N, C-alpha and C positions, 0 to 999 in steps of 0.2 A: 670317718667319711668326710670327704671334702667336696664341696660344690663350687665350681668356678664358672663365671660368666666372662666370656671374651667377646668384645664387640669393637666395631670400627667401621670405616667406610669400605666401599668396594675396592678390592685389590690392596687393602691396607696391610696384609700379612697376618690377619687374624686367624685364618684357618691353619696356616703353617705354624703359627705359634701354638695353637691348640693341639696340633698333631705332635709337636715337640714335647708338650706337657704330657700327653698320653704316652709317648715313648718313655718318658721319665718314670711314669707309673709302671709301665711294662718292665722296665729295668729293675724296679723294686719288687717284681714278682707277680704283678697283676696282669690279667688278660684284658684285652681291649676289644670292645664292641663299638664299631663305628656306625652311628645311626645317620643315614642319609635321608633328608627330607625331600630332596629333589629326586623324583621317581623316574627312572630311565624310560619305562614304558609310556609314561604320560608326556614326556618331552621329545618323543620320537621325531616330530615334525620341526622341532626347534633346534637347528644345527648348532647355533652358537651355544645353547644350553648344553647340548651333548658334548661340545668341546670342553666346557667348564667341568662337567662331570668326569670326563676322561682325564683332565688335568689333575683333579683331586685323587682319582683312583691310582694314578701312576705314583704319587707320593706316598701312598699308604703301604706299610709293610704287608707282605703276603700272609703272615700269620694272624693278622687282625681279622675278626669276623665282621662282615658288613651286613647290616639289616636296613632295608628301605622301609620307611614309614611316613606316609604323607599326612595323616590326620590324627592318629591316636597315640600321641607321644606319652601321655600320662599312663596309659595302659602298658605301653612298651617299657617304660621305666619300672613300673611295678613288676613286670615279668622278668626283666633282665638285670635289674640292679641287685648286685650281690657284693658281699664284703671283699671278695677276691677279684672283682671286675671293675673296670672303669668304662663308663659310657661316654663316648664323644659324640655329641649331637650337633650336626652341622646342616642346616642352620634354622634358627627360630623364625626369621623373617620369610624364608621360603615356606616354612610350615604355616605361618600366618596367611600368606598368599594362597596356599592350598586350601585352607579353611574358608577364606573369603569367597573363592570361586568353586567351592565343592558342590554347590547346587546348580551350576551351569546356567546362571540366569544373568540378565542384563541389569546394570545399575544405572541410576540417573546421573546426569552430568551436574545437576544442581539439586539442592535439597538434602534431606536426611538419607543416609544409607542404612537400611535395615540388614544387619548381619545375618548369615545363615543360622538356622535354629541350633545347629550343633556347636556354634562358635563359643557361646558362654560356657557350656558344659565342658568342652574339650580344653578350653583355657583354664578353667578351675581344676579340672582333673590333672592337668600338667602341673599346676602350682602345688596341689596337694601331694602329688607323687614326688616332686622335688623335696618337699619338706619331710617326707617319710622315707626317702630312699635309703637302702641298706648299703650301697656302695658309693664310690666316687663318681662324680659326673662333671664333665666339661661341656659347656654349652657355648655355641658360637652364634652371634647375632649381628645384624647390620645396624649401623646408626644411619637412619634415613631422614632425620628431622633437623639437620643442621643447615639446610639450604632454604630456598624460597618456599613459601607455602604453595603447593602445587595447584594447578587448575583441575577442576573436576572433583565432584563429591567423593567418588570412590578412591581417588588418589589421596585426598585429604584424610579420609577415614583410615586408610592403610597407614599413613605416616603417623597419625594420632595413636592408633592401636599398637603400632610397633613401639612407639615411645612408652606407652603404658605397660606393654608387655616387658620391655627391657627393665623398667623400674620395678615391676612386681617380681621378676626373676632375680634382679640384683638384691632385693630385700632378703630372699631366701638363701642367697649364696654367701659363702665364707670369703670368697675373693672375687673381685670385679676388676677386669683388666681392659683398658682402652689400648688399642693397637693403632698406630699411625706410622706410615713409612717403615713398617716392619719392626717398629720399636714398641715394647710394652710399657705401659704406665699403669701401675697398680693404684686403683682408686679406693679399693677396700681390701684389707688383709695384706699379708706379706707375700713376696715372691717365693716360689718353691725352691 
C-alpha cells in the first residue's frame, strides 16, 4: 500500500500529475476510485467552479468510478480502500473549506475563529484512516501559505489549517510530491 501526497499552487499541474499516477496504478491492474470533494450540487450557483469540475471530469477515464464526498473523507477511505483499488482524492483544501463552512455561519473579520464542531473529529478520522488504509491512496492538496498573510481572521485560519493539514498528511504518506509548472519534485520517497 502506497500513500502519496501531491501538492502545489493553483493550476500547477498537480491534479493532472495525480491522475497520471492513478493511470499507472490502473495499468498495474488496480481499479481507480476518484473522490471529488467539490460537490456539484453545492456549487450550482458558482459557474466558475462548475467549469473547474467539468475540466476535471473530461480528463478522467470513463471506467474510473467517481464518488463525491464533501465532509467524511475518513469514513470514505475506510469504506473504499481495498488492496486492489487506488483512491485518488482531489482535493484536501476544498474538503477543508467544506468543513469550515459546513455550519453555514458567519465568521469574524478579526479575532479567533472557532472551527465547526465536526472539524477536529473529521480531521482526525481522516488521518487515522490514512494510517490504516488497506489500499493505495493519492491525495491532492493546494499550497496556500506561500504568499502574504491574508486579511481577515477566517482567511488566516484557513491558510494556517491548510498548512497544518498538509504537514500531518505528509507525515503519513510514503511519497510527497511538490508540483510547479507541471513538473514534479519529490520531497519524500521515490518517483514511481
